[in-house]
SERO-4910 file (N, C-alpha, C, O; in steps of 0.05 Angstrom, whole numbers):
BEGIN
 pado doro    nc1    nc2    nc3   cac1   cac2   cac3    cc1    cc2    cc3    oc1    oc2    oc3
  Met    A   1690   2211   1081   1676   2198   1059   1661   2173   1069   1638   2168   1061
  Ile    A   1674   2157   1085   1662   2133   1095   1638   2139   1113   1618   2125   1112
  Val    A   1641   2160   1129   1619   2167   1147   1595   2175   1131   1572   2169   1138
  Ala    A   1599   2190   1110   1577   2199   1093   1563   2175   1080   1539   2173   1078
  Leu    A   1580   2155   1071   1568   2131   1059   1553   2115   1079   1532   2103   1073
  Gln    A   1562   2114   1104   1548   2100   1125   1521   2113   1131   1502   2099   1136
  Ile    A   1521   2139   1131   1495   2153   1136   1476   2148   1113   1452   2143   1118
  Val    A   1486   2148   1088   1470   2142   1065   1459   2113   1067   1436   2108   1060
  Gln    A   1476   2095   1076   1468   2067   1079   1446   2064   1100   1427   2048   1096
  Ile    A   1447   2079   1121   1426   2078   1142   1400   2088   1130   1379   2076   1135
  Ile    A   1401   2110   1116   1377   2121   1104   1365   2101   1083   1340   2097   1083
  Ile    A   1382   2089   1067   1372   2070   1047   1360   2046   1061   1340   2035   1052
  Ser    A   1373   2037   1083   1362   2013   1096   1335   2018   1109   1317   2001   1108
  Ile    A   1331   2042   1120   1305   2049   1131   1284   2050   1109   1261   2041   1112
  Thr    A   1291   2061   1086   1273   2063   1063   1266   2035   1053   1243   2029   1046
  Leu    A   1286   2017   1052   1282   1990   1043   1263   1975   1061   1246   1960   1052
  Ile    A   1267   1979   1087   1249   1966   1107   1220   1975   1103   1201   1959   1103
  Ala    A   1217   2001   1099   1190   2012   1095   1177   2001   1069   1153   1995   1069
  Leu    A   1193   2000   1048   1182   1989   1023   1174   1960   1025   1154   1952   1013
  Val    A   1190   1944   1039   1183   1916   1042   1158   1913   1058   1141   1896   1052
  Leu    A   1155   1929   1079   1130   1928   1095   1106   1937   1080   1083   1929   1086
  Leu    A   1109   1954   1059   1087   1963   1043   1078   1943   1022   1057   1945   1010
  Gln    A   1094   1922   1017   1088   1902    997   1061   1888   1005   1054   1887   1028
  Gly    A   1048   1878    984   1023   1864    989   1027   1839   1005   1048   1827   1004
  Lys    A   1007   1831   1020   1008   1808   1037    995   1784   1025    986   1766   1039
  Ser    A    993   1783    998    980   1761    985    997   1736    982    987   1714    977
  Gly    A   1023   1739    986   1041   1716    983   1044   1701   1009   1030   1706   1028
  Gly    A   1064   1683   1009   1070   1668   1033   1052   1645   1039   1045   1630   1021
  Leu    A   1043   1643   1064   1026   1621   1073    996   1626   1068    980   1611   1078
  Gly    A    989   1647   1053    961   1653   1049    946   1631   1035    922   1627   1040
  Gly    A    959   1616   1017    946   1595   1003    937   1572   1021    918   1558   1014
  Ile    A    951   1568   1043    944   1546   1061    917   1552   1075    901   1534   1080
  Phe    A    912   1577   1081    889   1585   1096    866   1595   1079    849   1610   1088
  Gly    A    866   1588   1053    844   1595   1036    848   1621   1020    829   1631   1008
  Gly    A    873   1630   1019    878   1654   1002    879   1647    973    877   1623    966
  Asp    A    881   1667    956    882   1662    927    910   1659    917    918   1673    898
  Gly    A    926   1641    929    953   1637    922    957   1624    895    978   1627    883
  Gly    A    937   1610    885    940   1595    860    933   1612    836    935   1602    813
  Val    A    923   1636    839    914   1653    817    937   1672    810    948   1686    826
  Tyr    A    943   1672    784    964   1690    774    951   1718    770    931   1721    757
  Arg    A    965   1738    781    956   1765    776    980   1783    772   1001   1778    783
  Thr    A    976   1804    757    998   1822    751    997   1846    770    976   1853    780
  Arg    A   1020   1858    774   1021   1882    790   1013   1906    773   1021   1909    750
  Arg    A    997   1923    785    988   1947    771    989   1971    789    986   1968    813
  Gly    A    992   1994    777    991   2019    792   1011   2022    814   1035   2018    809
  Val    A   1002   2028    838   1020   2034    860   1035   2008    869   1058   2010    877
  Glu    A   1022   1985    867   1035   1960    874   1060   1955    857   1080   1946    867
  Lys    A   1057   1961    831   1080   1958    813   1102   1978    819   1126   1971    818
  Leu    A   1094   2003    825   1113   2023    832   1129   2017    857   1153   2020    858
  Val    A   1115   2007    878   1128   1999    903   1147   1975    898   1169   1975    909
  Phe    A   1139   1956    881   1155   1933    875   1181   1942    861   1203   1933    868
  Gln    A   1178   1959    841   1202   1968    826   1220   1986    843   1244   1985    841
  Ala    A   1208   2002    861   1224   2018    879   1239   2001    899   1262   2008    906
  Thr    A   1227   1979    907   1241   1961    925   1266   1949    912   1287   1946    924
  Ile    A   1263   1941    887   1286   1930    872   1308   1951    869   1331   1945    873
  Gly    A   1300   1976    862   1320   1997    859   1334   2004    885   1358   2008    885
  Val    A   1319   2006    906   1331   2013    932   1349   1991    942   1370   1996    954
  Ser    A   1341   1966    937   1358   1943    946   1384   1943    930   1405   1936    940
  Ala    A   1383   1949    904   1407   1951    888   1425   1974    898   1450   1971    899
  Ala    A   1414   1997    905   1429   2019    916   1442   2011    942   1465   2018    947
  Phe    A   1427   1997    959   1438   1988    984   1462   1969    980   1483   1971    993
  Phe    A   1460   1951    960   1482   1933    954   1506   1948    944   1529   1943    953
  Leu    A   1503   1968    927   1525   1983    916   1539   2000    938   1563   2001    939
  Val    A   1523   2012    955   1535   2028    977   1550   2010    996   1571   2017   1006
  Ser    A   1540   1986   1001   1553   1967   1019   1580   1959   1007   1600   1957   1021
  Ile    A   1581   1954    981   1606   1946    968   1626   1970    969   1649   1966    974
  Leu    A   1616   1994    964   1633   2018    965   1646   2021    993   1669   2029    995
  Ile    A   1630   2017   1013   1641   2020   1041   1663   2000   1046   1683   2007   1059
  Val    A   1660   1976   1035   1681   1956   1040   1706   1961   1023   1728   1958   1032
  Val    A   1702   1970    998   1724   1973    979   1741   1998    985   1765   1997    984
  Leu    A   1728   2020    991   1743   2045    996   1760   2042   1021   1751   2031   1042
  Pro    A   1784   2053   1020   1801   2052   1044   1790   2070   1066   1782   2092   1061
  Gly    A   1791   2059   1090   1780   2073   1113   1800   2091   1126   1794   2104   1146
***
């Protein structure tokens, strides 16, 4: 059971890394170099879907991590 959860955790972590890398690059230090950091904009379409998927996958990663620790090995 633990081995299966560890495999699931590896798959989730790779997915989470990919989703974070797909996020928009408008944040961070972009405002210093002339980016539009001061303008409020809403997420729409695919950007919103990727953002929500990142939240869901990170929650799943957290739950699987807790399960691996709690279940007896």
